[in-house]
N, C-alpha and C positions, 0 to 999 in steps of 0.2 A: 497465684500460686497455693498450692495446698500441700499438707502432709502425703505423703506416698508419690508425689509428681517430680518431674525434674524440670532442670532450667538450664540456661547456658553455662553457667557454674558448677550444678551439681548434676549428677546422675540420678541421685536417690535423695530426695528432702525428708528428712527424717522428723524435723520440727522447725520451730521457731522460738526466737530469743523473746524475751520481755520487750525489747526493743522493735521487734519485727522482722529481724534478720535470720534468715534461713540457714540450717545447719545441716550437714548430713554427709553423704558420701561424694565427694568431688569426682569428675571424670577421671583426674590423674589417678585418684586412688582406686576407680573402678578398674582402670587399665592395668593398675598394677596387681590388683587381685586376681584378674583374668588372667593375667601372665604367670603367676603363682601356681594357679590351678592348672594352667597349660603344662608348667613344667613338673607338676606333679603326676599327671596324666601321661607325660613323656617319659618321665622317670620308670613308670610301671611297663610301659610299651618297650622302653629300650632294655628290660631285662631279659637277658638271653634265654634263660630257662623259666617255664611255666611255673609259678607257684600253686600250690595245692591247698584249698582251706575249705574248712566245713562251714556251711551257711544254714541258717533257717528260713525256708523259701515263705513260709508264713509271715516273717520280718520283712523280707525284701518285695515281699507281692506289691504292697501299697506305693513303694516308691515309683514302679513302674506303672501303676494303675492311674495315680493323679495326674501326672504330669503338669503340676502346677507350678506358677511362679512363687507362691506363697512362701515354699520351703524349697531348700536343697538338700539332696539325701547323700549321704557319703557311706561307702563301704570301707571297713576297716581291713585291709588286705592280709592282716596278721590273725585277728580273733574272729572276723566273719561278722562282728557287729554291725549293725546298720543304724546310722546316725541322722536325724532330721534336725536342721538348723535355719533360721529366718532366711528367705530369700528375699529378692529383690522387691516384691510385693507385700512384704509381711511388715504390718502397720502396728500391731500391738504389742503390749508389752513382753519382754523376754524374760522367761520365768527361770529359775535355778537350773533346771535340768537342760534347757537350751543353752544357757550361759556355760554349763560345763562341757557341753558337746563342742561349742566354738572353741572354748578353751583346748579341748582335746586335739582339736582339728589344727588349730594354728600353732600349737607346740609340737606337733608332731613332725620327724624327717619327712623330706619328700618323698612321695610315692607309698606312704603310709596308708593314706585315705585315698579312695578314689571317688571322685563325683560321678554321679549316676545321672547321665545325659545321652541316653542312647538316641542317635539321630533318626531312626525309624521307631514308628510306633510298635511295639511288641505284643499289644493286644490282638487277641483273635480278629480275623478278618473274614470277609465273605467267603474266601476260599475254605477256611474252616467250617464255616456253615453249610457250605455244600457237601465237604465231605462228611459232615455229621448227619446231613440228611439221607446219605446212603444207607445209614445203618437202623433207620427208622423202621421197625417191623409193618406197621399199619399202613397199608397201599393208601387209603384216603388222607390221612395225615401227611403223609411223605409227599403226596401230589399238590396238598395245599401249600407245604413248607416249599417245593419246588416252584410253585406259582408266584410265592411271595418274593423269592430270591431273583425272580426273571423280571421283576418290575424295575424299571429305570430311576425311580426316586423313591426313597425311604424303603429300599428292600431288606435292609436288616432290621428296622424299627417294625416292620410287618411281619418277617419270620419270628422276631421274639413275642410280639403280640399273639399269634396263633400258638407258637411253642408254649406258652404259658397256660393254655387251655388242656395241656396234657401232663399232669404232674409227674408221671414217672418218666417222660422223655425230658421236661426242662431240667431236672435233677441230673439226668445223664448228660445233657449240653453243660451245665454248668460244671461238672466233673471234668469232662473233655476240654472246657475252655480254661480252667484252672492248670490242667495238665500241659497245654500247648504253651501257656503263658511260662510256666516253669522251665519247659524246655529252652524257649527262647531267652529268658533270663540268663539260662547256663551258657548258651549259646554267644550272647553278647558279652559276658564275663570272660568267657574263653578269647574273645577277640582283643580283651583289655589285657590279656596275660594271666589271665586267672582260671585255673580249673577247680571247680567247685564240687565238693560232695553235699550231699544233701539226703534227708529220709524223702523217699517218694510218698506220692498219696496214697491212701488206702485204697484198695480196688473198689469200683463203683458196684453198689449193692442195688439191684432193681427192687421195685416197690413189691412189698408183700414179703420178699426174701428176708428182710431184717426182723421181723418176729420169730421166723423160724431159727435164725441163727441164735437170737437172743434166748431163745427158749432151750434149743439144744445146750449152749452153755450153763444156761440154769439148771437144768436136769444133771450134769455133771457136777456142778458145785453141791447141790441139793446131796447126791449120793457120796461125796465126800466127806460133807460136816455132819452128816447125821450118825458119822461113826466118831466123831470127835466128842471126848468126854465132857460133859457139862452142858451139850446142847439139848434143851428140852422141848423146844418147838420149832419149826420151821414154816414160813408163811409167805405170800406172795403178796404186795402190795404194789401201788403205782400205776401206770399205764398199761403195763403187760398184762394186767388184771381186767383190762377194758378192750373194746374192741378195736382200739386206736391202730391205726393201719401202719403208721410210721413212727413208732415210739422210739424215744431218744435214748433211753436207757432200762436196765431191768434192776427191779429193787426187791431186796428180800429182808425180812424182818426175822432174828432169830431170838429166842427167848432163853437164858441161861441161867445155869445155877452158880453159886458164888465159887465153885471150884473149876469152872469151864475154862478151858485151854485156848484163850483168845489168840493167842500167835499162830496156832495151828488154823483156827479159823481165817485170820488174815492173810495167810497164806495161800488158802483156798479162794478167799476174795480177789486177790492179786490176778490169780489164774483167771478168774472170771471176767475182771476188769481188761486183762491183756486180750483176752478172746472178743470182747464186746468193742475194744478200741481197733481190733481189726477192720472193722467196717465203720470206723467212724461214730460208734456209739460208748455208751457209759454203762457202769454198775455202781451200785450202792450197797452195802450189807449193815443195816440198821440193828442194834443191840438193844434188848431190854432185859431186866430181871424178872423173876417169878412174880414179883410183887406189882408188876406192871408199870415199873418205872423207866423211862428212858434214859440208856447209858451212853449212848453216842454211835459212833461208826466204827469199822475197822480201818486201822491206819494203812495206808495206799503204798508206804515205803517198805522196802526191804529190811533197811536197816532204820530201827526206831529208838531213838535216843536223844535226851535233851540236849539242846544246840546244834544239833546236825543241819537243821534247815530254818531258814529265817523265815518263810512262808508257814510253818507250822503252827496251827492256832488250837492245839490240843492242850488244855489245861492241865493234863498229868502225862506229859509226854514220857516215852519209854516203856509202857505196857501194850502196844499194840492195840490200845483202845483210843480211838481218835474222839476224844470227849469235848468237841468244840460246841458246848451246850450254848454259849452265848452266840453263835451263828446260826445254829441250825438245831429244831427240836420236833419230835411229833406229838401228836394231841394224845391223851390218855385214851380216848375212844378208838382210835386207830390201832394202838398197842391192845387193847383189850379183845378188840373185836376185828381183826383185820378180814379183807375181803376174800381170800383163800388161805385156809390153813392146810400146808401139803404134808406134815408129818410131826407126830407119830399118827394121830388119825387126821382124817379129810373132812374139813366143815367148808361149807360155801355159804357166805353171807349176803352175796349178791349173784346175780347172773354172770358166770364166767365164760369167755369166750371157748369155744370147742378145740381151738388148735392149743390151747395152754391145757385142758384137761386132757387130751391125748397126749400132750408131750410128757407129762408127770404120770400118765397112767391112772387116771381119775376117771370112774364111772359116774355119769351125770346121776 
């Protein structure tokens, strides 16, 4: 016998005493646990009216993707929180977070926590792949994918192998794949007596449209902040100043006087971030003084005050200056000579892509 195994007396052997005697979960205890879980699920199903809760599908998704015996995943049917606790196959130490989760579930009234164990695999299937192929614009690629899905063995693996040769299409597939999974998760929870409300995935943005979207948002930001008192220079830095086809974000560097209205700059920055997040991208506004010293970034939150958020790492919270200099800083060379100065005069210190120059109305 070994740890993690079972025997005539134990459904799960957690370990052995110094004398060699096994200890763990007995079959009777396992039967009682399964009975309690069944009662909890039955309590939810017996509820006459559907309960409506808000959930974060990003948290729920791993519970339906893994389907592992190492963990058991529970959904709090009141708060929408997802908890993972050790399962039958878990043989490592239980940390404080897991222990707290176990205590929450064990002490909760019947029906509070729903064990996530769908009888069917909710992950995308061959039928989803066939539906996806109908939307492939390239006739050659579409035929290759149809041929792969027509194979008797290894069809899905061959489908993915071919798909990964086309960056734009593989991104579209993974977007649709997640969309289908989220819909099926909602359907499964509906069958368990729960109507869920959740934020949908951002719309899929085809390749090359990302730059156009971020540049359009960047132009609006520049038009706003060049009117703000104390803004002395606006520059573009980061991947948008390069030919990178799929940048993750847009970064701008502002040089300020001591009288700059940082709250107004932060407000414009939040609008820029919002537009970027609509396509699953980001934005950062970096700030420096006229002596070339890095000050930090703009605060991402509408309300900026000490003690409002545990995850705020600003050293001087409450000024809309997010000065987390212990986490992130910029090189003095970049502060002094950014790749593209947009305003008030234009300076290019490296080759800048044509789409950037066109967006900001700059002549080469």
